[in-house]
N, C-alpha and C positions, 0 to 999 in steps of 0.2 A: 388287519388288525395289526397297531402298533405293539409290539411286544418286547418286553425287556426280561432276559434271564439271568438270574443271578446264581452262582455255584457256592456252597458254603460246604468247608471240609472233603471238597472233591476236585479233581482236576477239571478245568473249563475243556467241555467237549464239543466241536462243531457239530457232530453227529448227532448231541442230545438237544442242541440249540435247534438245528435245522427239524429233526424231529417234533419238538414241541411247537415250534412256528407253523411247521405244515398241520400239525393238528388244530392249532388255532385259529388257521385261517378259514377253517371248514365254519367256525362260529359266525363268521360273518354272514352266512345267509338269515341268522335269527334276529341279526341286530340289523335296525335301519339307518342308524349312523355308525361311522368307524369307531369303534372301541379300544381301549387300551387294556392291555394284560399285563401283570407283573408276576414274573415265575420265580418261585425261589426252589432250588433242588438242592438237598443236604443230605449228607450221609451221617450217622451216629452209629457207631458200633457195625452193627450187621443190618440196622433199619436204614431203607432209603424212603427219603421224605420227599414229595411232591406237594408244593403249595402254590395254589395259581388264585389270583385275584383280577377280575375283570370288572372294568368300570364302561359304562355306555349306555344309550339310551335310558338314563334316570336309572340304570340298575348299578347294584355293588353287589356283586356275587362273589362268594369265598369257597375254596373246595380245598382239602387238606388230606392226604392219603398215603400211609406209610407201609410198606412191605418189604420184601427182601431182595426185589429188582427193581430199578429206576424205571425202565420201560412199563412194567405193570403197574407202577405207581402213577404213571403219569396217564395211562390209560384211565384207570380208575377214577381220578380225580377229575378228569376230562368227561366221564361219563357221567359224573354226580353233575358237574357244571352245566352238560347238557339238559339234564333233568331238570335242574333248578330254572335254567333260562325259558323252557318250554313251558314249565308251569307258569312262570311268572307272565311270559306274553300270552298265554290262555288268559290268567285272570283279568289282564287289562282289556282284551278281545272282548271277554265276557261283560266287562264292566260297561266298554263302549257300544257294545249291541244291545247290552240292558237300557242305556240310556237312549240309543236311538230306539228301541222299541217301544219305551215310553213316552216318546216324543211322537212318534208315529200313531201309536194307538191312542194317544192323548188322553190316557186314563190318569186319574189324582185323586188324591183323597183330600177333601175339606172337612173341618170342623167348625160346626155352627153353633153356638151358644144357644140352648133350648129353655124351655119354662123349667122353673126350679133349678136353673143353674147346673142342669143335666146336658153334657155334651155329646151330641149325636155325631159320628162319623158317615159321610155320604160319599162312595165312592164313584166318581164321574167316570165314564167309559164313552168314548166316541166310536162309533162304527160306521162302517160304509154300508149303504144299501143301494140296491140296483131294482130296476123296474122289472115287473113281472105281473102275470094275471094271477088273480085268487088261486084259480087252480095249481099253477106254479108252486105258489107258497105252500099250498097243502102238501103237494109232493115234497118239497124240500123238507118240510116239518116231519114227514115221514121218514126221511132219510136219516136226519140227525136227532139226538136227544134233548135238544133244545127245549124249554119251555114256551119260548117267544121267538118270533121271527119280524125283525122291521123290513118293510121293502115299501118301495114306490109302485104303487097301480099302475099298471100300464095305460089303463084306459081312464083314469081321473086325472093322474099326473100328481095324485096327492098321497101323502107318507100314511102307510098302514100299518097296523100291529097285529099278527096272526097270533094267538097264544092258544096252548092246549089248556083243556078246563078239566077239572078233577073227574068228571065223568067219562074222560076219554075223548070228547068231542072237541072240536076246536071253536075259538070265538074270535071274532074279528073287530078291532077298533079302527075306526076311520072317521074322520074331521064331518062334521056334518055341514051343509052347504047352505 
């Protein structure tokens, strides 16, 4: 990570500069591309202030901390920045995973204008079905709490729907030949 360290009201110290650089280099594992960090270390009376801005991977993260010790201020602000980066990366992962999941599942909502201009929403969901016998489908329905199961009948190679009736028995929908 490319780091620039600025000192205000404090003598520039190679120890502080290398400490900050080493700590910021650990942030490279969270960023896909090299990032830039600008660090401002300042002293105002008895307060030691560390302010760090990180730019990279479409992120712009800022943190500021003040304590009575410069090293502890640096550590505290780096902890804040680390949690912000993790949180932001997790959000992007969830968004990407959600989009991939929606594409994979193929679910979508469509709106159709109905009679009397009342709009109905229909949720479309694509499912995968596998070939099995009717006995296997009944056993599968006993294992899950779903109300229906779509499967390919292994004997006829046609798509069938097994559903749970209100009286507790099962119903089978199959195409007529």
